[in-house]
C-alpha positions, 0 to 999 in steps of 0.5 A: 501478476505477483506483488513483493512488498517491502519496508515494514518494521519497528518504529517508535512513535512519531517515526517514519517509514516508507513501504515499497510494493513492485508488481511483476508478471501478468499479461495486461497493464496495472491500473490501480494500485494502493494499500490496505492495512489490517491491525490485530482483531480488526478487518482490512482496511483502504489505507490509500490507492492510486489510478493509473492516471495518478489520482489518489484516495486517502482513508479520512483516518490518515490526516494527511500523514501518509502519501501515495505514490508509484512509478508506472515504468517500474509497476511499483507503488510506495507509501510513505508514513509519516507521524506514526502512532501505535494505533498504525501497528498493522500489517500493510497489504499492497494491491494491483489491478491489472487490466486485460482487454475488457477484464479486470484482476485484483491481486494482493502482496503477502503483507509487510508488518509496521509495528510503531512503539509508544 
């Protein structure tokens, strides 16, 4: 499975961005998808996830500012980010879990940089 992420960039504090990530290839079906982020000097942390059934999970620190969604037909996941702050500056990585028979495989995208200026 290959994941292609896009949508990062430079935005002023208080602004919005929408990240996209599309999965292609593989032999199974895409189950969970989501986003992690890694800020400079910090560990990679979960931002949001969404299951194949549409159940979502968000990191507590988001305080309702971000919304995750997906298009099952396109094997795509999106992250709508609002009210951005400089603390949201990070490389955002999408991930996907492929199910094939009784096996599950995890994949990472290449990362897209989000920079929020004050």
